[in-house]
N, C-alpha and C positions, 0 to 999 in steps of 0.2 A: 383546686385553686391550681395556677400555673407555676409558684413557689419562685424562687430566683433564679437568675440568668445566670451563666458565668459561660465565661470565655472559652473557647477551644479553638486548635488548630486541625486545619485539614492534612494529617499528615502522608495521604495517600487519595488519589482519586485517580479510579480504574474505569476500562470500560468491560463492565460484566457480561453483556449483551446486549443486540439490538437494541438501540432506544435507552437504555438503561449503565447509569453511572453509579458506581458503589463509591463511597466517602471513607477513610476511616478517620476517627477523630479521637486525638490528645488533650491532656492539661498541658499548655504552653509549657506549663514548668516541672513537667512530668507525675504530677502528682496522680494518685489514683482518683478514679471518675465514680460517682455515686454509683451505691451495687444498682441492679435490675434484675428481672425475672422475664423468662419467656414471655412473648406478649406486651412486652409495656413496647411506647413509644415516646417521645422527647419533641419539642417543637423546636422548630431550628426557625430561626429569627433573621431571613436570607436579605431581608433590607427593610428599611424604615415603614412599618403598614403592611409587609409583607411576611407571615407566618405560617408554617406549614409543618403538618404530623406526619412523622417517618417510624416505620416499627425497626428496634433496633434488632440486628438478623447477626451480631456476632455472639462470642461466647461470654455469657454472663459471667462467671469463675476468672476473665480477665477485665480485671477491673483498670487497664492501662489505656483500653482502649473502646468506642462505641463505632459500630458497625451498623451501615445504614444505605441504602439502593433507592434512586428513584429513576420513575419511568418516565421520561417525555410523554406529555401531553402535548398533539399539536394545537388542541382543542379545549387545553384548561384555563384554569387562573389564571396563568402567569409564574406561579411557583416552580412547575420542573423544568420549566426552560432557563428560567433564572438561575438556581441548580445547575444544570448543564452548561450555561456559558458563561456564568457572570462568577461563580464561585471554583477556586483552582489551589494546585496544592501550596502548602506554603500560607493561605489567608487563614485569617481569623476570624469567627461568625459564632454570634452568641444562640446557646440551647437552654433551655427550662431542664429541671429536673427529670427523670425520667417517671411517666405517669403508666400506670396499666387498665385500661377498662375491659382487656380480654386477657386474663391470667386461665393459667392451665388451672382448672376446679379441682380436679382429682387426679393426682400424677400416677395413683398407684393401679387405676380405672381402666382395661384398654380404650385406647383411643380410634377414634376415624379422622383423620385430616385430611381436607382438601383445601387446595391452594388454584385459585384462579387465575392467572400472569403474575402479577408484583403482588398479589396476594401469599405469595410465596413467604415473604419476608418473617410474618410470625410465622408464619405455621413451619417455616424449617428449624427458626429457634426452637419450638415447641417439639419437634423431632429429635432433635438433638439432647434436648433436656429429659423426654423419654427415655431416650438409648440408654442414658448414662446411668436412671436409675433402675433400668431393665423392665419397662412397662411395655408390652407389648402394644404395637400399634401396627396401622395400615395408612400408610397417603399416596394417594393421589394429587399430580400436577396436572395441569391442564393448560395447555399455554398454542398461540400460533402456529411456531413451528419450532423447528429446534435451536436456530439460529435466534432467538427470542426467548429462551431458556435462559433466565437468570440460576448461578450457583448451579448449572449442572454436573460439570465438573467435581465439587465439593459435595452434589449430592454421590454423585457414584462413584467417588471415592471412600464415602464414609461406613463405617460400621453399618450402619442401618439400611445401606442402601436396597436387600433384599426385601426392603418392606415398603419399598418406593415404587409406584408406577407411573411413567409420563405418559401422558395425551397430549398428542400434538394436531388440530384442526385440518390439517394437511396432511397428515398422513394415512395406512390404511383403515380402511372399515373398522377391521378387526379390533384397532386397539383405542377405538372410541371408547368413552366411558357410558356406561349404563347407569345411571345417580339413582334410578328407582330400585332398581335391583339390588345394587350396591347398599342402599339405606335397608331396604329391608331386610338384608343377610348380616345386617350390622345391627340390626334394631331390639333394644331392650340388654344389651350386650356391650355398649360401647357408649363412649362419650363422642359424639361430633364439634369437632370445630372446624371452621371455614372462612375463609379471607381471600376478600377479588371479588370485582366486578357489580354492579347494583343488580345486575341482569340473573348472573348468577349465582350469586348468594339467596334473591329473590325465589328463584325456581328450585335451587336445593332446600332451603325453609319451607316453603309451600310444602313441596315435598314431603318430607321429615311431617309436616303438619299431618297431611294427609295419612300417612301411614300409624299416626296415632305416637309419634315422638315427643315425650312428655319436653314441655320448653325448660326446665333444669338441666337437661341433656343436649341442648343445643346452643352452641357459643361460637359468635361469632364478631366480626369486625369489617365494616367497610371501608372502605380506601377513599370513595366519592359517595357522593348523595347524585340520584338523578335531580337534573334543573327544578323546581319547585315552581307549581303553578300559582298564580294569585288568583284567577278568574275567580273564585266564588269566599275571596278571603273579604271581613267585614271586619267593621271599627267595635272597639272593644275597649274596655278599663280594665289596668291593672292598680290595685289597693294594695302601698306598700303598709304590713303590719305596724310595722314600727315608729310609723308616725300617722297612719289613716290618709297620706296622702293618693290622691286618685288620679290618676294619668293615663290618655286617651291611647290607642296603639291604631293608628291608621291600616287600611287595605295595604296601603304600599310597605309600612314599614316593620320590622320585627322590633319583639318584646325589648329585646337587647338595644335595636336603635332610637324607640323611642325611650326608654331613659334615659339612654346616655343625652339624647337633646336635653334633656332637663336635670345631666350634672350625675346620673346615676352611675357607677357602671359596675358590669357584671363581667367578671372574666372571661374570655370568648378566644377560643382558638381558631377551630374549623368552620364556624357560620353556617355548617352543612350538619350540623345534628349528628356527626357520624364520631365524635371525638368525647363527649363528656363532661367537656371544662367545665363549664357552664349550667350544666344540673342545679338547678333550686327547688327549694319545696313549695309546693302547692295547700294552702290553708285553706281555701274555700273556692268553691266552679272548680267544672270540668273543662282540662286542658283539651286541646285538640291533636293529637300527640302524630308531628313529621319527622320524629327522629328516626337512628337506625342503632342506638345505644341499649335501648328501654327494653326488655321484654315483654309480650303480649299481658303475661302477667303484671308485671312493673305498671307497663300502662294502665290497664284497669284499673289501680288502685290511685290514680288521679290522686298521689300527693306528692308528685313529684313530676317536672318536664325542663324539657330543654329550648328557654327562652331565643335562642338564637332563631329555633324555626319553627319551633311551636307555636299555635294562637288557643285561642278558646273559643267554644261549641257555642258557649252563651254569651253574656255580655259582661262579666267580670271574673275577674281571675284577683284572689289575695292571695300575696304572696309572701313568703316569710324574708322580707329584706325592710 
């Protein structure tokens, strides 16, 4: 659930790297903000009907401020451009309570942290937490070039700098990351956490699966999803268990949209299956999972799905609504 919204003030807006702005958010009256843990994110209400999710990348022990970083995506859905162009220092905006779909599962076990581009935001928070509690980890941060490497100075000057390796696309061949070899070296002794673009995450996850990494040791968060294709979509029906009402879901509509058309609202944020806000129990039927939140094991149970993006393989889904 999204929970209550609160007003915060943009105390600082800084250029963190090429096309990356960092925003420091504080309570207008100086009150403490709600607690959060490494991996958490907030919903930022940029404008009416424009809500985006950004990972918190500040210090969880500092309740006076939240820190987020936003990469401008020229071909995105408008949220990042609005954050860069329309949100300024001193301005007040509305945000949701911190939510965590990407927590550190085992703080005492060695971890392998992989960050691609702006996916560094939750990974950096994890690195700082593991360093603080004294747990060993290895972090690899992949970017196009040095100029696009957000938080470079913060990482380079940190107590854990020796545990971090930077990899740039325009750098010499010797600093390129051999992901299969890295995963093979850590298999069976580390927890794997990764965040970044869809192609990067898919490659790492596929490689880990081929090498025999168990799902419970692989933790990930997508910050955007690949555009969905509706070419093979078919109409199906959702039944609301509480009333028995049956509603059609046409090929061109999501379950969330179909229900909303009949006055039934499900809390939703990203609309792409990457944040988990709309997770809904399934009582009967087989979902066609298209999300980036549930693990393969969770999807195989078919007892929950994300109605913002997933559909039905058959003709009927009975939902716990």
